[in-house]
C-alpha positions as CSV (number, residue, x, y, z in Angstrom):
1,M,0.0,0.0,0.0
2,V,1.3,3.5,-0.9
3,F,0.8,6.2,1.6
4,L,0.5,9.9,0.7
5,R,3.6,11.9,1.8
6,N,2.3,15.4,2.2
7,N,-0.8,17.6,2.1
8,T,-0.2,18.5,-1.6
9,D,-1.1,14.9,-2.4
10,V,-4.4,15.1,-0.5
11,C,-7.8,16.7,-1.5
12,L,-9.7,17.5,1.7
13,T,-13.5,17.0,1.2
14,G,-14.5,19.5,3.9
15,I,-16.9,16.9,5.3
16,K,-16.8,16.8,9.1
17,G,-15.5,13.5,10.5
18,F,-14.5,12.2,7.0
19,D,-11.3,14.2,6.7
20,E,-10.3,13.7,10.3
21,Y,-10.7,10.0,9.9
22,L,-9.4,9.4,6.4
23,G,-7.3,12.5,5.9
24,G,-9.1,13.4,2.7
25,I,-8.8,11.6,-0.7
26,P,-5.8,11.3,-3.0
27,R,-5.7,14.4,-5.3
28,G,-6.3,13.7,-8.9
29,S,-8.1,10.4,-8.2
30,L,-11.4,9.0,-9.4
31,I,-13.8,8.1,-6.6
32,V,-17.1,6.3,-7.2
33,V,-19.9,6.9,-4.7
34,I,-22.6,4.2,-4.9
35,G,-25.8,3.7,-3.0
36,H,-29.5,3.4,-3.1
37,P,-31.6,6.4,-4.2
38,G,-31.9,8.8,-1.3
39,A,-28.9,7.5,0.6
40,G,-27.1,10.8,0.5
41,K,-24.7,10.4,-2.5
42,T,-25.5,13.8,-4.1
43,T,-25.2,15.5,-0.7
44,F,-21.7,13.9,-0.2
45,A,-20.5,15.0,-3.6
46,A,-22.1,18.5,-3.3
47,K,-20.4,19.0,0.0
48,F,-17.1,18.0,-1.6
49,L,-17.5,20.8,-4.2
50,Y,-19.0,23.4,-1.9
51,E,-16.3,23.2,0.8
52,G,-13.6,22.9,-1.8
53,A,-14.6,26.2,-3.2
54,R,-15.6,28.0,0.1
55,R,-12.7,26.9,2.3
56,F,-9.9,26.1,-0.1
57,G,-10.7,28.3,-3.1
58,E,-10.7,25.4,-5.5
59,R,-13.0,25.6,-8.5
60,G,-15.7,22.9,-8.7
61,L,-17.8,21.7,-11.7
62,Y,-21.0,19.8,-11.2
63,V,-22.4,17.8,-14.1
64,G,-25.9,16.4,-13.6
65,F,-28.3,14.6,-15.9
66,G,-32.0,15.4,-15.9
67,E,-32.5,17.4,-12.7
68,P,-33.0,21.1,-13.2
69,V,-30.3,23.4,-11.8
70,R,-32.7,25.4,-9.7
71,K,-33.8,22.2,-7.9
72,F,-30.2,21.2,-7.2
73,R,-29.5,24.7,-5.8
74,M,-32.7,24.7,-3.7
75,F,-32.2,21.2,-2.1
76,M,-28.5,22.0,-1.3
77,K,-29.4,25.4,0.2
78,E,-31.8,23.7,2.6
79,L,-28.8,21.7,3.8
80,G,-26.7,24.8,4.3
81,M,-24.9,25.0,1.0
82,D,-25.5,28.3,-0.9
83,F,-24.2,27.4,-4.4
84,E,-25.5,30.6,-6.0
85,D,-23.1,32.7,-4.0
86,L,-20.1,30.6,-5.1
87,E,-21.3,30.6,-8.7
88,S,-21.4,34.4,-8.7
89,K,-17.7,34.4,-7.5
90,G,-16.7,32.1,-10.3
91,L,-15.8,29.2,-8.0
92,I,-18.6,26.8,-8.9
93,K,-20.2,25.9,-12.3
94,I,-23.3,23.8,-12.5
95,I,-24.5,22.3,-15.7
96,T,-27.3,19.8,-16.3
97,L,-27.5,17.8,-19.5
98,P,-30.5,16.3,-21.2
99,V,-29.7,12.8,-22.4
100,L,-31.0,12.0,-25.9
101,A,-31.2,8.5,-27.2
102,T,-29.4,9.0,-30.5
103,K,-26.3,7.4,-31.8
104,D,-24.4,10.7,-31.6
105,A,-25.6,11.4,-28.1
106,A,-22.6,9.8,-26.3
107,D,-20.1,11.7,-28.4
108,M,-22.0,14.9,-27.8
109,L,-22.1,14.4,-24.0
110,T,-18.4,13.5,-23.9
111,E,-17.5,16.6,-25.9
112,T,-19.7,18.9,-23.7
113,I,-18.1,17.7,-20.5
114,I,-14.6,17.8,-21.7
115,R,-15.2,21.3,-23.1
116,A,-16.5,22.4,-19.7
117,V,-13.5,21.0,-18.0
118,N,-11.1,22.7,-20.5
119,N,-12.8,26.1,-20.2
120,F,-13.6,26.2,-16.5
121,K,-10.5,24.4,-15.4
122,P,-11.9,22.9,-12.2
123,K,-9.9,21.2,-9.5
124,R,-12.9,19.2,-8.5
125,L,-15.5,17.5,-10.7
126,V,-18.7,15.6,-9.9
127,I,-20.7,13.6,-12.4
128,D,-24.2,12.7,-11.2
129,N,-25.6,10.1,-12.1
130,L,-24.2,7.4,-14.4
131,P,-27.3,5.2,-14.6
132,A,-29.3,8.0,-16.0
133,V,-27.0,8.0,-19.0
134,V,-26.8,4.2,-19.4
135,D,-30.6,3.8,-19.1
136,I,-31.3,6.2,-22.0
137,L,-28.3,5.6,-24.2
138,G,-28.4,1.9,-23.8
139,D,-25.7,-0.3,-22.3
140,I,-23.1,-0.2,-25.1
141,A,-23.4,3.5,-25.9
142,G,-23.6,4.3,-22.2
143,R,-20.4,2.4,-21.4
144,A,-18.7,4.0,-24.4
145,F,-19.6,7.5,-23.1
146,L,-18.4,6.5,-19.6
147,H,-15.0,5.1,-20.6
148,T,-14.2,7.9,-23.1
149,T,-15.2,10.7,-20.7
150,L,-13.4,9.2,-17.7
151,Y,-10.3,8.4,-19.7
152,N,-10.0,12.0,-20.8
153,I,-10.6,13.3,-17.3
154,L,-8.2,10.8,-15.6
155,N,-5.4,12.1,-17.9
156,R,-5.7,15.4,-16.0
157,E,-4.0,14.7,-12.7
158,E,-5.1,18.0,-11.2
159,V,-8.8,17.2,-11.4
160,T,-10.2,15.1,-8.5
161,T,-13.4,13.4,-9.6
162,I,-16.4,11.9,-7.9
163,V,-18.8,9.8,-10.0
164,I,-22.1,8.9,-8.6
165,S,-23.9,5.6,-9.4
166,D,-27.0,4.0,-8.0
167,V,-27.3,0.5,-6.7
168,Y,-30.2,-1.8,-7.0
169,R,-32.4,-2.2,-3.9
170,G,-31.3,-5.1,-1.8
171,D,-27.9,-5.3,-3.6
172,K,-24.7,-3.3,-3.4
173,K,-23.6,-3.8,-7.0
174,P,-23.6,-0.6,-9.0
175,I,-25.9,-0.4,-12.0
176,V,-22.7,0.4,-14.0
177,P,-20.4,-2.2,-12.5
178,S,-17.3,-1.7,-14.7
179,V,-16.7,1.8,-13.2
180,E,-15.3,0.2,-10.0
181,V,-12.4,-1.4,-11.9
182,I,-10.9,1.9,-13.0
183,A,-11.7,3.8,-9.8
184,D,-9.1,4.8,-7.2
185,G,-11.7,4.6,-4.5
186,V,-15.2,3.2,-4.0
187,I,-17.6,4.5,-1.3
188,L,-20.9,2.7,-0.6
189,M,-23.6,4.7,1.2
190,K,-26.4,2.8,2.9
191,A,-29.7,4.0,4.4
192,E,-31.5,1.2,6.4
193,I,-34.7,1.2,8.5
194,R,-34.1,-0.2,11.9
195,G,-36.8,-0.1,14.6
196,G,-38.7,2.4,12.5
197,L,-35.7,4.8,12.4
198,I,-33.3,5.6,9.6
199,V,-29.7,4.4,10.1
200,R,-27.1,5.6,7.7
201,K,-23.7,4.0,7.1
202,L,-20.8,4.8,4.9
203,I,-18.6,1.9,3.8
204,I,-15.2,2.6,2.3
205,E,-14.7,-0.5,0.1
206,K,-11.6,0.8,-1.7
207,M,-9.3,3.8,-1.3
208,K,-5.8,3.6,-2.9
209,G,-3.0,5.1,-0.8
210,K,-5.1,5.2,2.4
211,K,-4.9,3.1,5.6
212,M,-8.4,2.4,7.0
213,P,-8.7,1.1,10.6
214,V,-12.5,0.9,10.2
215,A,-14.2,0.5,6.9
216,E,-17.8,1.1,7.9
217,V,-18.8,4.3,9.7
218,P,-22.1,5.9,10.5
219,F,-23.1,9.3,9.0
220,S,-26.0,11.7,9.2
221,L,-27.6,14.2,6.9
222,V,-27.9,17.5,8.9
223,K,-29.8,20.6,8.1
224,G,-27.4,23.5,7.8
225,E,-24.4,21.2,7.7
226,G,-25.1,18.8,4.8
227,I,-23.4,15.7,6.0
228,I,-21.4,14.6,9.1
229,V,-19.5,11.4,9.3
230,F,-19.0,9.7,12.7
231,A,-15.8,7.7,12.3
232,P,-14.4,6.8,15.7
233,A,-11.7,9.2,16.9
234,L,-8.3,7.6,16.8
235,T,-6.7,7.6,20.3
236,Y,-3.4,9.3,19.3
237,D,-5.5,12.2,17.9
238,I,-6.9,13.0,21.3
239,P,-4.8,15.5,23.4
240,A,-4.6,15.3,27.1
241,P,-6.8,17.6,29.2
242,K,-5.5,21.2,29.4
243,L,-3.6,20.8,32.6
244,P,-2.7,24.5,33.2
245,T,-6.4,25.5,33.3
246,S,-8.9,24.1,35.7
247,I,-12.4,24.9,37.0
248,K,-12.5,25.5,40.7
249,L,-15.8,24.5,42.4
250,R,-17.3,27.2,44.6
251,C,-17.3,24.8,47.6
252,E,-13.9,24.2,49.3
253,P,-14.7,20.8,50.9
254,L,-16.1,19.5,47.6
255,H,-13.2,21.0,45.6
256,K,-10.7,19.3,47.9
257,A,-12.4,16.0,47.8
258,V,-12.9,15.9,44.0
259,G,-9.6,17.7,43.1
260,P,-9.0,19.8,40.1
261,V,-11.4,19.7,37.2
262,Y,-9.1,20.4,34.2
263,V,-10.6,21.9,31.0
264,G,-11.6,19.1,28.7
265,S,-12.2,16.6,31.6
266,Q,-14.9,14.0,31.1
267,I,-16.9,13.5,34.2
268,I,-19.7,10.9,34.9
269,V,-22.2,11.2,37.8
270,C,-24.2,8.1,38.6
271,A,-27.2,8.5,40.8
272,P,-30.0,6.1,42.0
273,P,-33.1,6.1,39.7
274,G,-35.4,9.1,40.4
275,M,-32.8,11.0,42.4
276,T,-31.7,14.6,41.5
277,L,-28.4,16.2,42.3
278,P,-28.3,17.2,46.0
279,P,-28.6,21.0,46.7
280,E,-25.0,21.0,48.1
281,V,-23.7,19.8,44.8
282,M,-26.1,21.7,42.5
283,V,-25.7,25.0,44.2
284,S,-21.9,24.7,44.1
285,L,-22.1,24.1,40.3
286,L,-24.5,27.0,39.7
287,R,-22.4,29.4,41.8
288,T,-19.3,28.4,39.9
289,I,-21.0,29.0,36.6
290,A,-22.4,32.4,37.6
291,E,-19.2,33.7,39.2
292,D,-16.8,32.4,36.6
293,G,-19.0,33.2,33.6
294,I,-18.9,29.6,32.3
295,K,-21.0,29.0,29.1
296,V,-23.0,25.8,29.6
297,L,-25.1,23.6,27.3
298,L,-27.4,21.1,29.1
299,I,-29.0,18.4,26.9
300,S,-31.5,16.1,28.6
301,L,-32.8,12.9,27.2
302,T,-35.4,12.3,29.9
303,N,-36.7,15.6,31.3
304,P,-38.4,18.6,29.6
305,S,-36.3,21.8,29.7
306,I,-38.9,23.7,31.7
307,S,-38.7,21.3,34.7
308,I,-34.9,21.6,34.8
309,W,-35.2,25.4,34.6
310,C,-37.7,25.4,37.4
311,R,-35.3,23.5,39.7
312,I,-32.4,25.8,38.7
313,E,-34.5,28.9,39.4
314,S,-35.6,27.5,42.7
315,Q,-32.1,26.9,43.9
316,A,-30.7,30.2,42.5
317,R,-33.4,32.3,44.3
318,K,-33.1,30.3,47.6
319,Y,-29.3,30.6,47.8
320,G,-28.7,34.1,46.3
321,I,-27.2,33.1,43.0
322,S,-27.7,35.6,40.1
323,L,-30.6,34.2,38.0
324,S,-30.0,36.8,35.3
325,E,-26.4,35.6,34.9
326,L,-27.5,31.9,34.8
327,K,-30.0,32.7,32.1
328,K,-27.3,34.3,30.0
329,L,-24.9,31.4,30.4
330,I,-27.0,28.2,30.4
331,K,-28.9,26.8,27.5
332,I,-31.1,23.8,28.0
333,I,-32.4,21.5,25.3
334,S,-34.6,18.4,25.6
335,L,-34.3,15.6,23.0
336,N,-36.6,12.6,22.8
337,P,-34.2,9.6,22.3
338,T,-36.9,7.4,20.8
339,A,-37.3,9.9,17.8
340,Y,-33.7,9.4,16.7
341,S,-31.4,6.6,15.7
342,I,-28.3,6.6,17.9
343,T,-26.3,8.0,15.0
344,E,-28.9,10.8,14.4
345,L,-28.9,11.5,18.1
346,M,-25.1,11.9,18.1
347,S,-25.3,14.1,15.1
348,T,-27.9,16.4,16.8
349,I,-25.9,16.7,19.9
350,M,-22.7,17.4,18.0
351,T,-24.5,20.1,15.9
352,E,-25.9,21.8,19.0
353,V,-22.4,21.8,20.5
354,E,-20.9,23.3,17.3
355,N,-23.6,26.0,17.1
356,Y,-23.6,27.0,20.8
357,K,-19.9,26.4,21.5
358,P,-20.1,25.8,25.3
359,E,-17.2,25.5,27.7
360,V,-19.1,22.9,29.7
361,L,-21.6,20.3,28.3
362,V,-24.0,18.4,30.6
363,L,-25.5,15.3,28.9
364,H,-28.3,14.2,31.2
365,G,-30.4,11.0,31.1
366,L,-28.0,8.6,29.6
367,E,-29.9,5.8,31.2
368,A,-32.6,6.2,28.4
369,L,-30.0,5.0,25.8
370,N,-28.9,2.2,28.1
371,V,-32.5,0.9,28.0
372,L,-33.2,1.5,24.3
373,Y,-30.0,0.0,22.9
374,P,-27.9,-3.2,23.5
375,Q,-25.0,-2.8,25.9
376,R,-22.4,-2.8,23.1
377,E,-24.2,-0.1,21.1
378,F,-24.6,2.1,24.2
379,M,-20.9,1.7,25.1
380,S,-19.9,2.5,21.5
381,F,-22.0,5.7,21.7
382,Y,-20.5,6.7,25.0
383,L,-16.9,6.1,24.1
384,N,-17.3,7.8,20.7
385,V,-18.9,10.9,22.3
386,I,-16.4,11.0,25.2
387,T,-13.4,11.0,22.8
388,R,-14.9,13.7,20.6
389,F,-15.5,16.1,23.4
390,R,-12.2,15.4,25.0
391,K,-10.5,16.2,21.7
392,K,-12.5,19.5,21.5
393,A,-11.4,20.3,25.1
394,I,-15.1,20.6,26.2
395,T,-15.5,19.7,29.8
396,T,-18.4,17.3,29.9
397,I,-20.6,16.0,32.7
398,Y,-22.6,12.8,31.9
399,V,-25.5,12.2,34.3
400,I,-26.9,8.7,34.4
401,S,-29.4,7.0,36.7
402,S,-27.5,3.8,37.4
403,S,-25.1,2.2,39.8
404,I,-21.5,1.6,38.7
405,T,-21.3,-2.2,38.2
406,D,-18.9,-4.5,36.4
407,D,-20.7,-4.2,33.1
408,K,-20.2,-0.4,33.2
409,S,-16.4,-0.7,33.7
410,P,-15.6,0.9,30.3
411,I,-17.5,4.0,31.6
412,V,-15.2,4.2,34.6
413,N,-12.1,3.5,32.6
414,A,-12.8,6.1,29.9
415,S,-13.8,8.9,32.3
416,D,-11.5,11.3,34.1
417,I,-13.7,11.8,37.2
418,V,-16.4,9.4,38.4
419,L,-18.9,10.3,41.1
420,A,-21.4,7.7,42.5
421,L,-24.2,9.0,44.6
422,S,-26.1,6.9,47.1
423,T,-29.8,7.0,48.2
424,P,-30.2,9.7,51.0
425,L,-29.5,8.4,54.5
426,A,-30.6,9.8,57.8
427,I,-27.5,11.1,59.7
428,R,-27.6,13.1,62.9
429,G,-31.3,13.9,62.4
430,T,-31.0,15.1,58.8
431,Y,-30.7,13.5,55.4
432,S,-27.3,13.2,53.8
433,V,-26.1,11.7,50.5
434,K,-22.9,9.7,50.3
435,I,-20.7,10.7,47.3
436,D,-18.2,8.1,46.4
437,I,-15.4,9.7,44.3
438,L,-14.3,6.6,42.5
439,K,-11.9,8.3,40.2
440,S,-10.2,11.7,40.0
441,Y,-6.9,13.4,39.2
442,L,-6.0,13.0,42.9
443,G,-5.6,9.3,42.4
444,E,-7.1,7.6,45.5
445,P,-10.9,7.0,45.8
446,K,-12.6,9.1,48.5
447,T,-16.0,9.3,50.1
448,I,-17.7,12.5,51.3
449,F,-21.2,13.1,52.8
450,T,-23.3,16.1,51.8
451,D,-24.0,17.1,55.4
452,Y,-20.3,18.2,55.5
453,L,-21.0,20.5,52.5
454,R,-23.8,22.4,54.2
455,E,-21.5,25.4,54.7
456,C,-21.2,25.7,50.9
457,L,-24.9,26.6,50.6
458,Q,-24.4,30.0,52.3
459,E,-28.2,30.0,52.5
460,T,-29.8,33.4,52.0
461,E,-33.5,32.8,51.8
462,H,-35.4,35.2,49.5
463,A,-39.0,36.0,49.8
């Protein structure tokens, strides 16, 4: 296998997750993207052209068959790709060709495409969709068009080309099978129905010059983003938490027990079912957020945002924390996990994080996923999410109603700080919660009771 030596050999697609995983595609190569109708092939190719022009200043040429230009522009704009703007800047050219069933049609189509390449001089080219040509021209004429056109394009090493081809339902063979033979890369896009939800997967069947630890990865079509690929983050790509910077909890006994919370730390809090965070812990967190101006995104998979806000407001008013500051700093979103496949859920969470750009993310109600999905799938989701947020240096708190048991050991191993809360106990005439600090940067496990944290409340009742 030949590996690419430097960035000049690589054509970055601009697709989130794809470039980070694969490092782009070999420049000047021919990539065939195959899949069922509606699988996302055109979106993948359009994103390749759009980001190439927008981010890298590389001209892109889109050649389609049958679909009007205005429809292509409209559909792509809904996914966050404004092609008209790039066309006006001379970075994108879109042409759609009618396919006529005459003996001269293949030569005419070939000549039209080659002329467009010669005149526009694109760095990136997309041909969408080969079966449309073959169906109308017939098998022999269609193949002649295909091979003549691609042969002329492949002689131009500066043009990176994506060719789109459909596959038959229930099969993965392209309708124009011979195109795979001359291709440098073959990507299969699948959209399956599982449990009434759409599950999308991208399979890299062939990619010359690239090492692929995992060939099959999930992806999602996202409004405003186009497409996001969720390849697992490779461990050596994940930096250590930012040690010089830490968040100091506004409760000295709690801070001493837990130790430093470095920026980018991944924290899991396990509580008995039905139990909320004790006031001693919640108030310390809210005071830290308000006084340090920490931007927080809270995503709950089990509770409506209004009920969470009511509890925050109640604690803030009772203990003299600035409610106006909290409202400026905290955004709460509730997601119904039964309405998404686990890939779509990950996509939605990642998109909200990208848009809001929090310093701290709270992902609440992970037990819902533990119930909905098999253990292996739940763990895969958790480990993928945790590595992504660590890589982005986002301090993340995962709240799950569960006890830490042997089958949850990957959760403990992957997290930087692990807190396990017990059912409230009656101690010295009052209720107290035992907090087992199973893992922290301090090294040794510790136990603390919330009645020793009462001084942190600094209660100032408000009427």
